[in-house]
N, C-alpha and C positions, 0 to 999 in steps of 0.2 A: 512638299515629298519633292523631289528633285531626281531626274535621270540621268546617268552619267552616258548618254550615248542613244541612237534607237534600239541596237539590241537589248539592254536595259528595259527600254519600255515594253517591247517585244512580249520578254518573260514576264513581265507584270501581266500584260492583259493575257497572255496565254494562261498564265497560275490563275486568274479571274475568270475564263470559260469566254472570253472578249475575242479571243482570236484563231484562226486556224489556217494550220499550213497547207499547201498548195507545192505536192513533190513532184508533179508530171509536169513534163516542160508543158509551156506556155510562150507565145508569142509578145514581145512589145510593144507588135506593130497592129493595134485592132482587138486582137484578141484577150488582154487584158482587160482594155474598155469595157467589153462588152459584159466582159465578166462583171467588173466591179459593178457597173449601172444596174444592173440585177440585185447585186447584193444591195447597195444602200437605197434604191426605190424600196427594196421589203424588208429594211429593218435588218440588214445582217451583220456577222461579225466583220472586223479586222481580217483582213490576207494576208499572208508573206507567203508570196511566189517565190519557191527556192529555186528552180530551175526555169532561170529566165532566157541560157544562150550565152550569159556573162556569169564572169567571178563575182558578182552580186547579185541578192533576194532582192529584191523589191515588197514594201511594203502601202498598202493602200487599205481609203476607207478606215485609217486611224481613228477620224477626227467623227466621223457619224452616228452617236450615238451622245446622249447627255455624260453617261456613265464616261463611256473615251474622252470626252473633251472635257470633261473635269479632270482625269485623272490625267490628261496632259496639261493640263495647268496647274498640278499638284494640289488639287482640292475634292474635295468627298463630292460638292457640289457646284453647280455653276453660284446660287445663290450665294454662299460663302464666299468667295471672291470679290458678288454684286455689293453684297453689306459689307461687308470690311470697307470697301474700297471707298462705299459713300460715308462710311463714320470717317476715315482718314480727310477725305475731299473737304467734310463739314466740318471740323474740328479746326482746318487749315484757314478755311477761308469765311467764317462767321465770327470768329474770334476778334474780342474790342479789347480795348485796353493794357494797362500792361499786364494786369492780372491774367488777360486773354492770352498775348502774347507770349508769357512765359507757358500757360497752360499747353501751349500746343508745341512746345521744342521738343517733345519726346517723341512726337511723330516727324517732325521735321530730322530730327537726330535718326531716326529710325532710316529717314528717307536717304540721307546723305552715305549711310553706313552700307547699303544696300547698291549704291554706285557698282560701276563692274570695273574690275584691278585685272593690271596687264601685270604679267609675269613672265621670266626670264625664259628660256629656253624651249622645248618644243612642246606641243602638247600632243594628247593622243591623234588629235586629226591630222598629225603628222608623221606617225609611227611608219608610214609608205610614200616614199615620192617619186612618181612618174617621172624617168627620165626623159621623154618623150611624151608630152602630154598630147592627150586621145581621148578627146570626151564620146567616140565613138565606144570606147570599152563599159560606157555606164547602161544600163539597161533604159535607154531613154525612149519612150512612151510617145507612139502616134497614136492618137486619142480617136480621131473621127476621119471619114474615108476622104473629104475634101481637104483638110491640115494641108498646111503648107510643106510641114516637114516633121519634123519627130521634135518633141518640145521637152525643154524641162518645166515642170509643173508646179514645183513646190520651192525655186528659188531663193534665197534669203540671201541679195546683193546688199553690199557695206558699199557704201560713197562719203565722201567725206567733203566740206564746203571747203575750197582752196584758200579763201582768205580769212574764215572767221578758226575753221579748221571744226569744226563739228560734225560728225559723223551721224551717218542715218543709217538704217536698216530697212530696207524695202522690199516685195515682193512683185517683178517684174517677169511674166515670162520670156524665157530662151528659145528661139526657135535654132535647130541645128545647122549653120549652112557650110562645114567641115569640119576634121578632127582638133582644132583650133582657135572655130569662131561660131558664133553664135547672133542672134539680133538681140538686141537690148532694146524690150517692150515699155520703157516708162512712157507713163502719160505726162501731158503738157500741166494737169494737175499736182504732180507728185512731186514728193521732195526731189526724187533723183535727176527727175529731168531741168528741175530748180541746179542743182548741183553742177549737172552738164552744162548749160547756159553761163553758167562764172566761169566754169575752167576755158569754156569756148573764148570766153572776153579775153582771157589771158594769152591764148595761141599757145596752151599746153593739152599733153595729153594727160586724161583723167584718170587716173586709178580706181579698179574696181574687184574687189573679190567676192564671188559669190560662195557661200556655203549650203550643204544640205545637211540635214539632220541635226543632229547633238540632241538636247533637249527640247520633248515636242513643244513645249511651251514659247521658245525662239519663234517656232514657224505662226504661231498665234500673232505672237507681239512684232512680226514681221508686217501683219496684216493690220493689226491695231489702229484706229484714226487718231493719233497721237499730233498732238503739237508740235512744231518741226526742232524747238529746242530741248525735247524732253527723250533720252535718251528711252531707246525700244528696250534694250537692255536694264534697264531698273525696271519697265515694268514686267518682264519678266523676271528678275530678282524678288518684285514683290507679290508676285503671284505663287512661285515656287520657296519664298522664305531662305533665300539662300543666290547669294555674288553669285554672277557669272563672272569668268576666268578666260581672260583673252591673253591670245600668242600673237606676236606679228606673222605675218605674212613674209613669205622668201621673195617671193622676187617685187614685191612692191611696200610701203610703209603704212599699209591699214593692220587693223587687230581683229580677230575675231574670237568666237568661243573656242577653247584649246577644246571641248568635246564632241565637236561637229562629227559628223563621218565623213564628209566629202568637201573637200576647200578647193577651188577652183579661181584661181590668181589671174589675173590681167590685167585689160585697159580699153579705154575708147576714146581713139586716135579724133578728137574735135573738128581736127581741119579734113576729116574722110569723110565724102560724100556719105550719106545713109543709103540704106540697099531696102528692097521690098522685103516685107516681114509680113507674115501671114499666107493665109487667110488660118485661122484657128476657131474648133468649134469652143464656142464662149460661155460663162457662166451667164447670160442672158437667154440662153437657150439657141439661139441663131450664132452664125457665125459672125469671127469678125474681121472683115473682107480686108485684103492688101495693103498695106500702108508703109510710109517709109520712116523708117527706124536704123537708130545708129549699130555698129557693126561691135561686139565686144569680143575680142582678142584677147586667147587662153594663154599663159607664159609657165603656167605651171598648175598643177595639179597633185594635190596630194590627200590620201586617207586614210581610216584607223588602219587596223587588220582587221576588225571584221565588222567592216563597215555595213550598212544598209542603205539601199536606195529610197528615197521616200517619194511617193507620187502621190497623184491625186486628179480627178476627171472632174470637169464640168461642161453644164450643158443643160437639159432644162430640167427645173428643179422638179422634185426635191435631188439636190446632190450635197456633197459632204460638208461644202462650204458654206450649208444652211445652218447646221450646226456652229463652226467658227461666228456666224452673225450672232446666231443667239446669244453667246460670250460676248459676245460688244456690245448686244443690248443692254446685259445684265453689269458689265464693268461699266459703259460710259453714260448710265442713265444718270448717273451722280453730279459731272461735269454738266450733265444738260440741262438736269434741273435747277443745280443750283447756282449755275452763271448765265445763263441763259432764261429762261421759264421758270420760274421758283413756282405754278399753278403746274405744272405736271405732274400726274400721279403713275401714269405707265404710258411704257412706249415700246412699240412691239413694229416690226419691220416682215411682215408677214412673207413666207419662202416663196410664195408663188408671184410675189414682186420682185424676185432679185434683189433684193435689198435695197436698190437707190430706185425704185420705181414705183414703191408706195410703202408709207409712213404710216399707222393708227399712234395714235395719243387720246388719253383720256385728262381732263384738265379739273381739278376744281374752281369752278366759276361763281362769282362774286361780283360782276361786273359787266354792262352792257359792252359788244363789240370785244370781248377778252377771247374769244374764239377765233376772231379773226386779228387779233395782239399776236396769239401764238404763231400762227401760221405763218404771218411775216417773220418772226423772228427766228423760226428753224427753215424757210425760205435761205435765209443769210449766213446760218451757222456753219460755221468750218465744213466737214467733206456731206453735212446735212444740205448743203445748195446744191447738191446735184440732185437731189429728189426732184421725182415727177408731180408725182399725187400724194397730197399729205391731209387724210382727214381726222378731223376734232373732233371727240366726241364727250360728254360729261363724265364726270369720275364716278358715277354708278356703274357702267361699262365696262366690264373687261374686255380688254385693246383686244385678246386673241378668242373673245366669242365672235366668231365673224357673221352668225345668225344675228344677233342683237347688236352688233356693230349697223348692218345692211339697216335692219327694224329703226335704227336710230336715225338714219338719212334719210329715211323715206319718211320720217315722223316728224321731221325736225327740220329740211333743207326747204326752203324756199328754191327754184333754180332762178328767180328774179333779185333777190337778194345776197344768198348766200353761201355763192360760188365766188372764191378771187381765182382771176386769172393773168396770170404774171408770164413773164420770159426773163430766161435766165442759165446759166450754164446749166450744162447734163454731161452725163457720164461720156465719155468720146466715144465708148463703143453701143450707144443710143443710136439704133438704126432710124426710128422713125422720124426724127429731125429733119425737114427741109435743109437745113446747116448742122456742119458736123461741130458737135459738143456744144450747142447751144439751142434754144427751141421754149415752148410753151409747155407753163405748169399747172397744176390747178389745185387750189386749195379748197376743202369742203367744211364748212363749220355747221356738224352735227349736234352741237350742244342744244341745249335746252333752250330756248329763245326767253329772255324777259320779255318786259311789256314794251321797255324803249329798244328792242330791238323790231316790232313789229306795231310800225305806222304804215299808214296809206300812201303817203310822198315819198316810199322810197322806189325806185321802179326801174335800177340799172338793169339793162339787161347784158350778163358779162359774153357770154358765147354770141354767134353769129346767128344771125334771125333769118331761118328760111320761109318763104310763101310757096302755093302751092304750085306744082309745075304737074303732067298726067303721068300716073302712076303705072310703071311696067313691072307687071308680076313675073314675066319669062326669066327674069335675072335671081329672082327667087327660088331656091330650089327647097328651102324648107323657114320652115316658123314655130315657135315653139316657146312656153313658159318656162321657166325652174321650177319642177315640177315637187319639190320637197321645201322651197319658200313659196311663203302667201307675201309675196310682194309683187307690187309693179314692174312688171323686167320682161320685155320680149324678146326671143335672140334670133334675129335672121340670118339663114345661111345665104350667100348669096355665090354663085357660078358668073365670072365675068364673061363675056364674050371676050373672042380673041382683040378684036379694034377698040377693047378696053370701056370704060364706066364713070361715069363723071357721078360718084356719090353723094355729091351736094345735089345733085336734080333728083337721084333715088329716094333721099331721106325729104327732100320738099314732096316728091310726089306721092306719099305714104299716104291711105285712109286716116278720114279723120276719127275713124274708129280704136285706131290702132293709137293715136297720139293725144291720147286723149290728156290734161295736166298731169303731173308729177309722173309718167309715164317713161320710163328708162328704156331705148332702143339700142341694143347692141347689132352690128352686124360684122357678122366671123366668114372664112373662107369656106366653104363645101369642104370637111375633112377635120372640122373641129367636131370635138364632144361638147355639142349642145348643153348636156344633164351634168358636167362638170364644172362647178365655182372656182375650182384652183386651175384650170386650163382655161376659163375664160378670165378670169384677172390675170393671167401672165399672158393672155392674147391683147386685152385692153389695155394694160400698164405698159406691154414692150411694145407694140403695132403702133399706138396712137400717140400725135403731139394734141395736147389741148387744146392749143393754140390754130389746129387747121382742123380735127377730127372731131370734134365734136361741136353740134350743130344745136340751134334754140329751135325747136319748131315752132310755128304757128299755133297750132292746137295745143300748145304746151308743155308737150315731150321734149327730152333732152336724147338725142341719136348719136352714139358713139359708133365711128367706122374704126374696126379692128382689123379690118382686113392687110392683106399682102397690098402694098401701093403699086406693085409691077403692072398690073393693068388699069390702073385709076387714070381718070382723066381731071385735071391740064398732068402732063405726065409727070410723077417724079422723078426731079432733078440729080438722086443717087441714086446708085447702086443699091439693091434690095439685098438682102442677105436673105440664105434659106434657112429652114429649120435642124438643128443640131439630130443626125440619130445612126445609127448602125445602118450599114448595111445589107441587105437580105444572103450575103455570103456569109460574111463576118455570123449574124444571127445564126445559120443554118451547122458552121462550125461548134459555133461553143452549144448548140443546142446536141449535136451530136456526141459531143466528146465531154458531156456534163457528168456522168457516170464517174470519168475519170479524175474529177477533180476533187471529189471527194467532199462536197461541199452542201449536202443533205437532198433534202426534196428538190425536183424541177422546180425552177423559176422560169418565167414567160419573159421575153424578151419586152423592156421598158418602148422599145423604138416599133414595136408593132403597130400602138397606136395614133406613132409621129408621121408613118411612113404618108397615108393620105395626106398629112398637109405639105410633103415632099410638093417644092414646083419643078419645073423645068431649069435644068442648069447643074450645075455642080456647086461650090458654095456660096456665090451669087445666082441670082435668079438670071434665063435670061429676060432678057428686055423686050417689050413689043414695042414695034414700030406703027404707031399710030397717032393719029392727030385728032383732037375734038371738032367735031363737028358744029 
């Protein structure tokens, strides 16, 4: 199934009871975000805000359920798409000999017929041409209190390589900087940034066009971790079983889907100095802080007559992007299994790990060292290279059964032999590392061990070994275990003094009764919910660099520092970001107006449980000026 623009997708969702319309006036600055956050975290419906103070409605939360995500991809379920792609990739990669090659021809020909097609004339996306481009006419959201400005959050950014001519579709947030200017936040690991560098070497302006909406499958395709030489619109066509029709832009030579809702054409001047972009409340649950990025200059805006503005919000998980991540798990399992690690049975990225911070895989294990082999392979595989923590379990364990995974870790892992500590590239949004976009990674081999893997001769200690110091109980304001899990895990709530705290010394000073072999001790800041495994997972994987914040204690325990590093000694060399949540004023506004929205029973703000984690400061936490004693 395909959709000709978002208006048709809205009608489809509404006909199936998956969408609600809000007719009362709402403010795109902070108010829409607070409403949407409550809905997405409570399993609410998609929402069409019809009265946004502009000529256009806002569609949000459109992907935040298995049903809606599958519908956006033209399928009845996410499994349908994953199974079909697996069968196709398997047939194309495993055929041998002439008979095998002939047998795979139908699949290859089918892919060729799905290539995007260019058509002459204008598309529906060009029904209205704005004579003077002004992106301020769009209902662009300011999501969180300390965001640098309003941001376009679902932009489909079209670029092409100046030499090969190969196009790319990516999704890079865009901060409004004027009526015809935005930032262009493409990361160094992304294709858009590589295209920019190629245009810069030629000393030429880079044509860029941003579309919004259209068939919702385009939005997913823009986020998909495809190889650089495979068109995102080929994936979109495969999913919706229909070719994508492209039309030429009016002020540059790029081609975009004819059924888009909005088209924002322009260029990036590669000779122009980058500008400060951000901060922005990001999908990590923390603000990504201000940095330098190129400027996108708008030359033309066109749109459909019935255009719908698509938006999403990101922040502390779960958010709408969690369902996009689930789709990626299903769809890209086939190439990972067939090309990288054939022994993998399941692959899962828990929502609390914000995609790249935590990955769990299960394998069919047949020889010693196989768990370590898979860890090494995944840490170097495409976008998986950005993963920070990877856990491998045996094939009888379902990777979405977190209790079972945890039990396997404590049953099968020896801290002195089954942890793989390494270093490598990290997502540029990772705030925990001392260095930008590079830091520590930890692989955990929790597979059932074979006899060859258990010898007395293997005594490597992959983590920093600490020996005893004098115990300082004053900074520990709470200590508890996970009540519902019969596991040797202790959570320490830490209150750091104004002058700072050396977490190495604290860990080394813990009493022997707590640091018994096989125990994991997790330190979190005051305000964290120590009874919530999801919050603990988010804080551990987000706030820790395995190469710096995991210590092997003398008693045999592992200590994990998942606290904010703003009052840690020695001083953290980078600015530390604050937690993303609404401000009390916005929370109260939405509380008061809730009956007007027509969204059903009252839903409490998810930000209330996050406010205790906020540190003094704005997007970045205030720095404590102190030195180690």
